[in-house]
C-alpha positions as a Markdown table, in Angstrom:
| # | Residue | x | y | z |
|---|---|---|---|---|
| 1 | Met | -6.6 | 31.8 | 92.5 |
| 2 | Glu | -6.1 | 31.9 | 96.3 |
| 3 | Gln | -3.5 | 29.6 | 97.5 |
| 4 | Thr | -4.4 | 26.7 | 99.9 |
| 5 | Ile | -2.2 | 25.8 | 102.8 |
| 6 | Pro | -1.5 | 22.0 | 102.6 |
| 7 | Asp | -3.5 | 19.9 | 105.1 |
| 8 | Ser | -0.3 | 18.0 | 106.1 |
| 9 | Leu | 1.1 | 21.3 | 107.4 |
| 10 | Lys | -2.0 | 22.1 | 109.3 |
| 11 | Gln | -2.1 | 18.7 | 110.9 |
| 12 | Thr | 1.5 | 18.9 | 111.9 |
| 13 | Leu | 0.9 | 22.3 | 113.6 |
| 14 | Lys | -2.2 | 20.9 | 115.4 |
| 15 | Lys | 0.0 | 18.1 | 116.7 |
| 16 | Gln | 2.4 | 20.7 | 118.0 |
| 17 | Lys | -0.5 | 22.2 | 119.9 |
| 18 | Tyr | -1.2 | 25.2 | 117.7 |
| 19 | His | -4.9 | 26.2 | 117.8 |
| 20 | Leu | -5.7 | 27.4 | 114.3 |
| 21 | Ile | -8.0 | 30.4 | 114.0 |
| 22 | Gly | -9.7 | 31.3 | 110.7 |
| 23 | Asn | -7.6 | 31.5 | 107.6 |
| 24 | His | -4.3 | 32.9 | 108.9 |
| 25 | Ser | -4.1 | 33.2 | 112.7 |
| 26 | Ala | -3.3 | 30.9 | 115.7 |
| 27 | Val | -2.9 | 30.6 | 119.4 |
| 28 | Lys | -0.3 | 28.4 | 121.1 |
| 29 | Arg | 0.1 | 27.6 | 124.8 |
| 30 | Cys | 3.3 | 29.2 | 126.1 |
| 31 | Lys | 5.4 | 26.9 | 128.2 |
| 32 | Trp | 5.3 | 29.6 | 131.0 |
| 33 | Leu | 1.5 | 29.6 | 131.1 |
| 34 | Tyr | 1.7 | 26.0 | 132.2 |
| 35 | Glu | 4.7 | 26.6 | 134.5 |
| 36 | Ser | 3.0 | 29.5 | 136.3 |
| 37 | Ile | -0.3 | 27.7 | 136.9 |
| 38 | Ile | 1.2 | 24.3 | 137.8 |
| 39 | Asn | 4.7 | 24.9 | 139.2 |
| 40 | Asp | 4.5 | 28.6 | 140.2 |
| 41 | Arg | 7.5 | 29.5 | 137.9 |
| 42 | Val | 7.2 | 32.5 | 135.7 |
| 43 | Cys | 8.7 | 33.8 | 132.4 |
| 44 | Tyr | 11.1 | 36.6 | 132.0 |
| 45 | Lys | 8.4 | 39.0 | 130.8 |
| 46 | Glu | 6.9 | 38.8 | 134.3 |
| 47 | Lys | 10.3 | 39.1 | 136.0 |
| 48 | Phe | 11.3 | 42.1 | 133.8 |
| 49 | Tyr | 8.0 | 43.9 | 133.1 |
| 50 | Gly | 5.4 | 42.6 | 135.5 |
| 51 | Ile | 3.4 | 40.8 | 132.8 |
| 52 | Lys | 1.6 | 37.9 | 134.5 |
| 53 | Ser | 2.5 | 34.7 | 132.8 |
| 54 | His | -0.8 | 33.0 | 133.6 |
| 55 | Gln | -2.7 | 35.8 | 132.1 |
| 56 | Cys | -0.7 | 36.2 | 128.9 |
| 57 | Leu | -2.1 | 35.0 | 125.6 |
| 58 | Gln | 0.4 | 34.2 | 122.8 |
| 59 | Met | -0.9 | 34.5 | 119.3 |
| 60 | Thr | -0.2 | 35.4 | 115.7 |
| 61 | Pro | -2.3 | 36.9 | 112.9 |
| 62 | Ser | 0.1 | 35.6 | 110.3 |
| 63 | Leu | 0.7 | 32.0 | 111.1 |
| 64 | Tyr | 2.2 | 30.8 | 107.7 |
| 65 | Tyr | 3.5 | 34.1 | 106.5 |
| 66 | Cys | 6.7 | 36.1 | 106.9 |
| 67 | Thr | 9.1 | 38.3 | 105.0 |
| 68 | Gln | 12.1 | 36.3 | 106.3 |
| 69 | Gln | 13.2 | 32.7 | 106.7 |
| 70 | Cys | 15.4 | 33.1 | 109.7 |
| 71 | Leu | 17.7 | 30.1 | 110.4 |
| 72 | Phe | 16.9 | 30.3 | 114.1 |
| 73 | Cys | 13.1 | 30.5 | 113.8 |
| 74 | Trp | 11.0 | 27.7 | 115.2 |
| 75 | Arg | 8.2 | 28.2 | 112.7 |
| 76 | Ala | 7.5 | 26.0 | 109.7 |
| 77 | Gln | 8.9 | 27.6 | 106.6 |
| 78 | Ser | 8.0 | 27.0 | 103.0 |
| 79 | Gly | 10.1 | 24.0 | 102.0 |
| 80 | Asp | 10.0 | 22.3 | 105.4 |
| 81 | Leu | 8.0 | 19.0 | 105.5 |
| 82 | Gln | 8.4 | 18.9 | 101.7 |
| 83 | Val | 5.5 | 21.3 | 101.2 |
| 84 | Thr | 5.7 | 24.8 | 99.7 |
| 85 | Trp | 3.5 | 27.9 | 99.7 |
| 86 | Asn | 3.9 | 31.7 | 99.1 |
| 87 | Glu | 4.8 | 33.1 | 102.5 |
| 88 | Met | 4.0 | 36.7 | 101.3 |
| 89 | Glu | 0.5 | 36.1 | 100.2 |
| 90 | Leu | -2.2 | 36.1 | 102.9 |
| 91 | Pro | -5.5 | 34.5 | 102.1 |
| 92 | Gln | -8.9 | 36.1 | 102.5 |
| 93 | Leu | -8.6 | 38.1 | 105.7 |
| 94 | Asn | -10.4 | 37.6 | 109.0 |
| 95 | Gln | -11.4 | 40.7 | 110.8 |
| 96 | Pro | -9.7 | 41.8 | 114.1 |
| 97 | Glu | -12.8 | 41.3 | 116.3 |
| 98 | Glu | -13.3 | 37.7 | 115.1 |
| 99 | Ile | -9.6 | 36.9 | 115.5 |
| 100 | Ile | -9.6 | 38.2 | 119.1 |
| 101 | Asn | -12.8 | 36.5 | 120.1 |
| 102 | Ala | -11.5 | 33.2 | 118.7 |
| 103 | Ser | -8.1 | 33.7 | 120.4 |
| 104 | Val | -9.7 | 34.0 | 123.8 |
| 105 | Lys | -11.8 | 30.9 | 123.2 |
| 106 | Ala | -8.7 | 29.0 | 122.2 |
| 107 | Gln | -7.0 | 30.1 | 125.4 |
| 108 | Glu | -10.0 | 28.8 | 127.4 |
| 109 | Lys | -9.8 | 25.5 | 125.6 |
| 110 | Ile | -6.1 | 25.2 | 126.5 |
| 111 | Leu | -6.9 | 26.0 | 130.2 |
| 112 | Ser | -9.7 | 23.5 | 130.4 |
| 113 | Gly | -7.2 | 20.7 | 130.4 |
| 114 | Tyr | -5.6 | 21.9 | 133.7 |
| 115 | Lys | -8.7 | 21.5 | 135.9 |
| 116 | Gly | -7.8 | 17.9 | 136.8 |
| 117 | His | -4.1 | 18.5 | 137.4 |
| 118 | Pro | -3.2 | 17.7 | 141.1 |
| 119 | Lys | -0.8 | 20.6 | 141.3 |
| 120 | Val | -3.0 | 23.3 | 139.8 |
| 121 | Asn | -3.0 | 26.7 | 141.5 |
| 122 | Trp | -6.8 | 27.4 | 141.4 |
| 123 | Arg | -6.4 | 31.1 | 142.0 |
| 124 | Lys | -4.1 | 31.5 | 139.0 |
| 125 | Leu | -6.2 | 29.2 | 136.9 |
| 126 | Thr | -9.3 | 31.2 | 137.6 |
| 127 | Glu | -7.5 | 34.4 | 136.7 |
| 128 | Ala | -6.1 | 32.9 | 133.6 |
| 129 | Tyr | -9.6 | 32.7 | 132.1 |
| 130 | Gln | -9.4 | 36.5 | 132.0 |
| 131 | Pro | -6.2 | 37.1 | 130.0 |
| 132 | Lys | -4.7 | 40.6 | 130.5 |
| 133 | Asn | -1.8 | 40.7 | 128.0 |
| 134 | Val | -1.4 | 39.5 | 124.5 |
| 135 | Ala | 1.9 | 38.7 | 122.9 |
| 136 | Ile | 1.5 | 39.3 | 119.2 |
| 137 | Ser | 4.4 | 37.3 | 118.0 |
| 138 | Leu | 4.5 | 33.4 | 118.2 |
| 139 | Thr | 5.3 | 32.9 | 114.4 |
| 140 | Gly | 5.3 | 34.8 | 111.2 |
| 141 | Glu | 5.5 | 38.6 | 110.7 |
| 142 | Pro | 2.4 | 40.2 | 112.3 |
| 143 | Thr | 2.6 | 43.4 | 110.3 |
| 144 | Leu | 2.0 | 41.4 | 107.1 |
| 145 | Tyr | -1.6 | 41.3 | 108.4 |
| 146 | Pro | -2.9 | 44.5 | 106.8 |
| 147 | Asn | -5.3 | 45.2 | 109.7 |
| 148 | Ile | -2.6 | 45.1 | 112.4 |
| 149 | Asn | -3.4 | 48.6 | 113.6 |
| 150 | Glu | -7.1 | 47.6 | 114.1 |
| 151 | Leu | -6.0 | 44.4 | 115.8 |
| 152 | Val | -3.9 | 46.3 | 118.3 |
| 153 | Arg | -6.6 | 48.9 | 118.8 |
| 154 | Thr | -9.3 | 46.3 | 119.4 |
| 155 | Tyr | -7.2 | 44.4 | 121.9 |
| 156 | Arg | -6.6 | 47.7 | 123.7 |
| 157 | Gln | -10.3 | 48.4 | 123.7 |
| 158 | Lys | -10.8 | 45.1 | 125.5 |
| 159 | Glu | -8.3 | 46.3 | 128.1 |
| 160 | Phe | -5.3 | 44.1 | 127.1 |
| 161 | Thr | -1.8 | 45.2 | 127.4 |
| 162 | Ile | 0.0 | 44.4 | 124.1 |
| 163 | Phe | 3.5 | 43.3 | 123.3 |
| 164 | Leu | 4.0 | 43.5 | 119.5 |
| 165 | Val | 7.1 | 41.9 | 117.9 |
| 166 | Thr | 8.1 | 42.7 | 114.3 |
| 167 | Asn | 11.1 | 42.0 | 112.2 |
| 168 | Gly | 11.0 | 45.6 | 110.9 |
| 169 | Thr | 10.9 | 44.9 | 107.2 |
| 170 | Leu | 7.6 | 46.7 | 106.7 |
| 171 | Pro | 8.2 | 50.2 | 108.1 |
| 172 | Glu | 5.2 | 51.6 | 106.3 |
| 173 | Arg | 3.0 | 49.4 | 108.6 |
| 174 | Leu | 4.7 | 50.8 | 111.6 |
| 175 | Thr | 4.0 | 54.4 | 110.5 |
| 176 | Lys | 0.3 | 53.5 | 110.3 |
| 177 | Leu | 0.1 | 52.3 | 114.0 |
| 178 | Thr | -2.1 | 55.0 | 115.3 |
| 179 | Gln | -2.8 | 52.8 | 118.2 |
| 180 | Glu | 0.5 | 52.0 | 119.9 |
| 181 | Pro | 1.1 | 48.7 | 121.7 |
| 182 | Thr | 2.3 | 48.7 | 125.3 |
| 183 | Gln | 5.7 | 47.6 | 124.2 |
| 184 | Leu | 7.0 | 47.5 | 120.6 |
| 185 | Tyr | 9.8 | 45.1 | 119.7 |
| 186 | Ile | 12.0 | 45.1 | 116.6 |
| 187 | Ser | 14.1 | 42.0 | 116.1 |
| 188 | Leu | 17.8 | 42.9 | 115.5 |
| 189 | Cys | 19.7 | 39.7 | 114.8 |
| 190 | Ala | 22.6 | 40.9 | 112.6 |
| 191 | Pro | 25.1 | 43.7 | 112.8 |
| 192 | Asn | 25.4 | 44.2 | 109.1 |
| 193 | Glu | 23.8 | 43.4 | 105.8 |
| 194 | Gln | 26.0 | 40.5 | 104.9 |
| 195 | Ile | 25.3 | 38.6 | 108.1 |
| 196 | Tyr | 21.6 | 39.6 | 108.0 |
| 197 | Lys | 21.2 | 38.0 | 104.6 |
| 198 | Lys | 22.8 | 34.8 | 105.8 |
| 199 | Ile | 21.0 | 34.4 | 109.1 |
| 200 | Cys | 17.6 | 36.1 | 108.4 |
| 201 | Arg | 17.3 | 35.2 | 104.8 |
| 202 | Pro | 14.9 | 37.9 | 103.7 |
| 203 | Leu | 12.3 | 37.1 | 101.0 |
| 204 | Ile | 11.9 | 40.7 | 99.8 |
| 205 | Pro | 14.4 | 43.1 | 98.2 |
| 206 | Lys | 15.9 | 46.0 | 100.2 |
| 207 | Ala | 15.0 | 44.2 | 103.5 |
| 208 | Trp | 18.1 | 45.5 | 105.3 |
| 209 | Glu | 17.3 | 49.0 | 104.1 |
| 210 | Tyr | 13.7 | 48.6 | 105.4 |
| 211 | Leu | 14.9 | 47.3 | 108.8 |
| 212 | Asn | 17.2 | 50.3 | 109.2 |
| 213 | Glu | 14.2 | 52.6 | 108.4 |
| 214 | Ser | 12.2 | 50.9 | 111.1 |
| 215 | Leu | 15.1 | 51.3 | 113.6 |
| 216 | Glu | 15.0 | 55.0 | 112.9 |
| 217 | Leu | 11.2 | 55.1 | 113.4 |
| 218 | Leu | 11.4 | 53.4 | 116.7 |
| 219 | Gln | 12.3 | 56.4 | 118.8 |
| 220 | Ser | 9.2 | 58.3 | 117.4 |
| 221 | Phe | 7.0 | 55.9 | 119.4 |
| 222 | Lys | 5.7 | 57.0 | 122.8 |
| 223 | Cys | 5.3 | 53.5 | 124.1 |
| 224 | Arg | 8.1 | 51.4 | 125.6 |
| 225 | Thr | 10.4 | 50.0 | 122.8 |
| 226 | Ala | 12.8 | 47.1 | 122.7 |
| 227 | Leu | 15.3 | 45.5 | 120.4 |
| 228 | Arg | 15.2 | 41.7 | 120.6 |
| 229 | Met | 18.5 | 40.1 | 119.7 |
| 230 | Thr | 18.4 | 36.4 | 119.1 |
| 231 | Leu | 22.0 | 35.2 | 119.5 |
| 232 | Val | 23.2 | 32.2 | 117.5 |
| 233 | Lys | 26.6 | 30.9 | 118.4 |
| 234 | Asp | 29.1 | 31.0 | 115.5 |
| 235 | His | 26.7 | 33.2 | 113.5 |
| 236 | Asn | 25.9 | 36.7 | 114.9 |
| 237 | Met | 27.6 | 37.2 | 118.3 |
| 238 | Asn | 30.5 | 39.4 | 117.0 |
| 239 | Asn | 30.8 | 42.9 | 115.5 |
| 240 | Ile | 29.7 | 44.7 | 118.7 |
| 241 | Glu | 30.6 | 48.1 | 117.4 |
| 242 | Gln | 28.3 | 47.7 | 114.4 |
| 243 | Tyr | 25.5 | 46.5 | 116.6 |
| 244 | Ala | 26.1 | 49.6 | 118.8 |
| 245 | Lys | 25.6 | 52.0 | 115.8 |
| 246 | Leu | 22.3 | 50.3 | 115.0 |
| 247 | Ile | 21.2 | 50.6 | 118.6 |
| 248 | Glu | 22.1 | 54.3 | 118.7 |
| 249 | Lys | 19.9 | 54.8 | 115.6 |
| 250 | Ala | 16.9 | 53.2 | 117.3 |
| 251 | Asn | 17.4 | 54.4 | 120.9 |
| 252 | Pro | 15.1 | 51.8 | 122.4 |
| 253 | Thr | 14.0 | 51.7 | 126.0 |
| 254 | Phe | 15.3 | 48.2 | 126.4 |
| 255 | Ile | 17.5 | 45.6 | 124.7 |
| 256 | Glu | 16.9 | 41.9 | 125.2 |
| 257 | Ala | 19.9 | 39.8 | 124.4 |
| 258 | Lys | 18.5 | 36.2 | 124.2 |
| 259 | Ala | 20.0 | 32.9 | 123.4 |
| 260 | Tyr | 18.7 | 31.0 | 120.4 |
| 261 | Met | 16.9 | 27.9 | 121.6 |
| 262 | His | 17.2 | 24.6 | 119.6 |
| 263 | Ile | 13.4 | 23.9 | 119.3 |
| 264 | Gly | 10.7 | 23.5 | 116.6 |
| 265 | Phe | 11.7 | 23.6 | 112.9 |
| 266 | Ser | 14.9 | 25.4 | 113.7 |
| 267 | Asn | 16.3 | 21.9 | 114.3 |
| 268 | Leu | 16.3 | 21.5 | 110.5 |
| 269 | Arg | 18.6 | 24.4 | 110.0 |
| 270 | Leu | 20.9 | 24.7 | 113.1 |
| 271 | Gly | 22.5 | 22.4 | 115.5 |
| 272 | Phe | 22.4 | 22.1 | 119.3 |
| 273 | Asp | 25.9 | 23.6 | 119.5 |
| 274 | Asn | 24.5 | 26.8 | 118.0 |
| 275 | Met | 22.7 | 27.5 | 121.3 |
| 276 | Pro | 24.8 | 29.8 | 123.5 |
| 277 | Gln | 25.1 | 29.3 | 127.2 |
| 278 | Leu | 23.9 | 32.1 | 129.5 |
| 279 | Thr | 27.5 | 32.9 | 130.3 |
| 280 | Glu | 28.1 | 33.6 | 126.6 |
| 281 | Val | 25.0 | 35.8 | 126.4 |
| 282 | Lys | 26.1 | 37.7 | 129.5 |
| 283 | Thr | 29.6 | 38.3 | 127.9 |
| 284 | Phe | 27.9 | 39.6 | 124.8 |
| 285 | Ala | 25.6 | 41.9 | 126.8 |
| 286 | Glu | 28.6 | 43.2 | 128.8 |
| 287 | Lys | 30.4 | 44.1 | 125.7 |
| 288 | Leu | 27.3 | 45.7 | 124.3 |
| 289 | Ser | 26.9 | 47.7 | 127.5 |
| 290 | Glu | 30.4 | 49.1 | 127.2 |
| 291 | Lys | 29.8 | 50.3 | 123.6 |
| 292 | Thr | 26.3 | 51.7 | 124.0 |
| 293 | Gly | 26.1 | 53.0 | 127.6 |
| 294 | Tyr | 23.1 | 50.8 | 128.2 |
| 295 | Thr | 23.0 | 49.2 | 131.7 |
| 296 | Ile | 22.4 | 45.5 | 132.4 |
| 297 | Ile | 19.5 | 45.5 | 134.9 |
| 298 | Asp | 18.2 | 41.9 | 134.9 |
| 299 | Glu | 18.6 | 38.4 | 133.6 |
| 300 | Ser | 16.7 | 35.1 | 133.4 |
| 301 | Thr | 18.6 | 31.9 | 133.8 |
| 302 | Asp | 15.9 | 29.6 | 132.4 |
| 303 | Ser | 15.4 | 31.7 | 129.2 |
| 304 | Arg | 19.1 | 32.6 | 128.8 |
| 305 | Val | 18.2 | 36.3 | 128.4 |
| 306 | Val | 19.8 | 39.5 | 129.6 |
| 307 | Leu | 17.9 | 42.8 | 129.9 |
| 308 | Leu | 19.7 | 46.1 | 129.2 |
| 309 | Ser | 18.1 | 49.5 | 129.5 |
| 310 | Arg | 18.8 | 53.1 | 128.7 |
| 311 | Lys | 20.5 | 55.2 | 131.4 |
| 312 | Asp | 17.2 | 56.9 | 132.3 |
| 313 | Ile | 15.5 | 53.6 | 133.1 |
| 314 | Asn | 16.3 | 51.1 | 135.8 |
| 315 | Ser | 14.7 | 48.1 | 137.4 |
| 316 | Lys | 13.0 | 50.2 | 140.1 |
| 317 | Asn | 11.2 | 52.7 | 137.8 |
| 318 | Ile | 10.0 | 50.3 | 135.0 |
| 319 | Glu | 6.3 | 50.9 | 134.8 |
| 320 | Lys | 4.8 | 47.5 | 135.6 |
| 321 | Gln | 2.1 | 46.3 | 133.2 |
| 322 | Gly | -0.2 | 43.4 | 133.6 |
């Protein structure tokens, strides 16, 4: 029998401004969509890569489902809110075309509320109704959606640039990505298996082995690649040499060293003190640079993130997308 997601969880997510799509997808307004249209402030993806914050759509095809229960994740996990479900078992699947059409409509609904705002930038608001980039991340593990390749391909056919974020525990799905995204991220949030099990709390056996397999696969991609490192104070900000060996294995275009943010359901698992300051992130990035040869090329104060790149890439020759 197909499992049913509790209505109490759905209602909580709706209160948190998630726009639920079909059986397993969602869109949520990014803070920086609002900031760009109302206050002319943009997110680090625009600063680093040229992605226009006001034309970026943030979505997930696996809202309730993941192979990990990371301590730092803002998503609702089974056991939160005193409700449980199988996070590995997706329901009857919606097709990519219907997910994409519904995601664009959800974005339009989000934007409709800005028309009466006294500070609205009308040029940006008008442009926002034609989103150009999709961030397939938000919550859950997107590669759990079996049709992830078709989802990426269909977004591409609709002339979107695509940022796809995965935790790397399903390498077989990455090998089947015949349509590459614009930028492929793998989350690397632990330097070794012991720390990985404590902070990422995998739900599948051999998850660390699979992550390492995905890291090895990363350099076979022709698109830009990145390792996203969510840094949690007192948990995963040491063992620089072990991180460096993993980075060498992946040879990504970029590394994003980013502070954990004390938001969402992560409040149930971590304290405010676990959120590092930008100075601490920069110190970590500097040590990482020394061990890997990657160069620090940019940072964002608001998001507490530092961008490192391979030696053959710098801030002047990043191909801007958006």
